[in-house]
C-alpha positions, 0 to 999 in steps of 0.5 A: 505547468508539470506533467505529473506527480505521485504521492505514496504511502508504502514501497508498494506504492512507490513500486507501482509509481515507478513501473508506471514511468518505465511504460512511458516511452523513453523520451518521456520518463524522468519528468515526474515527482514522487512524493514520500509520505512519511505518516505510516512509513519510513522510507529509509534511503528510498528517497536518495535511490529514487533521485538517482534511478532517473526515473523521477525529476524531484523525490520529496518527502512529505510529513503528512499527520494523522487527525490525533496530531491536531487537538482541536480536531478531537470535538468532531469524534463525538457521537452527537446522538442523530445522523444531521448533528454528526454530519454537521460534525463531520463536514467541519472536521472534514474541512479541517483537516484538509486546512490543518495539513496545509503547513506540511505539504511540500509541493504546489499541487495546483502546478501539476497536470495530474495528480496521482494519488495511492490511498487517498483516505489519508489526509492528503485526500482531505487537503486536495478536497479542501484546496479543490484540486483534482487527483487520480487515485489509485487501489492501495494494494493489489485487489485489496478492496475486493477483501476491505472496501474501506469506503463502504465499511468505514460509512456503513450507515446511510451510506447513500446519504455520505456519498451524496455529500462526499460527492458534492465536497461536504464530506470525504470519502476515499476510493472514487466518492469524493467529488475531486477524484476524477477517477481511480484505478483498480487492478479488477472490476470483476472481483469488486461487490461494489463497483462504480463508475469512476473505477478504471481497470488497469491491470497491475500485471500489464505494468510488467510484461514489456519491461526490459532487462534494464528496466528491471535492474533499475527496478532492483537497484531502487529498491533492494539495498542490500542485494548481495546479502540476499544471494549469500544467504540464498546460496547458504540454503543446502540443495536437498532441501525445499527453499520457501519463503515467509511473507510477514504481516502487521497482524494483531499484536506483537505476542499474537504475531509471533504465535501466528508465525510460529504456527506457519512455520511448524503447519507449512514449512516443515519440510525445507529452509524457512526465509522470512521477509518481514513486511515494511511496516512490520515492527517484531524482531524476527532475528530475536524471536525466530533465531533458526530461521533467515532473516531477508533484511530491508524494506521492499516490495515482495514484488521486485523478487520477480525481477532478480535473475535466477531467483526461485522458492519452492513454496511462498506462504503468506496470510493476506498479502495478495500472492497473484503478482508471485512469478518466483515461486513453484507452490503458493499458500495464501491462508486468508481469513479462515486462518485468521478466525483462529487468532483474533475476532472475525469481525477484524479482519472480514470487514467486507462481510460487516458492510 
């Protein structure tokens, strides 16, 4: 049996997996397997850098498939008009999606003592439940359930019945409700409106407090492909102006997204030099659309900026990116749902209010 394996869907997931390994005693590091799902993220050369980092014994790419990839699943999305027939549909869908995923899974999960899965709402959760393999779930993002409880939002109506069915592996519900999910690590139980017994509080800040300088260098080299370029960009900023970091996100349609961040610059960044860090899944061409701003190239979790010696910004501005982990800014501006109400229908981002 191998010790542990992490299934990651984003750079942030890989960052937390790396932190968990760095929090082990040195002699226990390097025994884990890292799996990077390509379903919703382009990881570029992260696989090669993770292999060189010494933190992981093996790194695999996982060509995880969305349900729309399989035409045979389409019929199970039809509303049959009543809860009984719809649940029968969903039972069939749950088993078949897990089964169809099998040819694309790159490892034998039965060979691992501990399986850690970020975002088990993706097909990997269905696969593990189909195979009856126990796993540990981890919160997708920092305090993300407090703003968007995907399990309860996606199962509005007869939630108690659906949760019971998931607990008996008839259907699948993410975030701790599935039978084969042993537990789920969350950052802060107190901020969750619907805590459940499977939630285990493991503050992510605790993963960073005991890092050595060598550990920090390992993180930076793992995630930053172009640190020298960033340092040159920062050195070019006038000393007498504020340095403001704008964190983008894949919000709305591209034209609305462009307007959102241009409006933010006008309102919140008037007194400084703006550096834009595009979200790893944001496909808007910021170099073309924002030629007057400095664009930070490369895909990496923004938390890594905490570990670059001497790096500071006067202000960081975000819409929905939770800023609790930022330690490199004098001021943090979190805009949130009230701000987004001006750009799209509130029900599109106020999901927890619809539960």
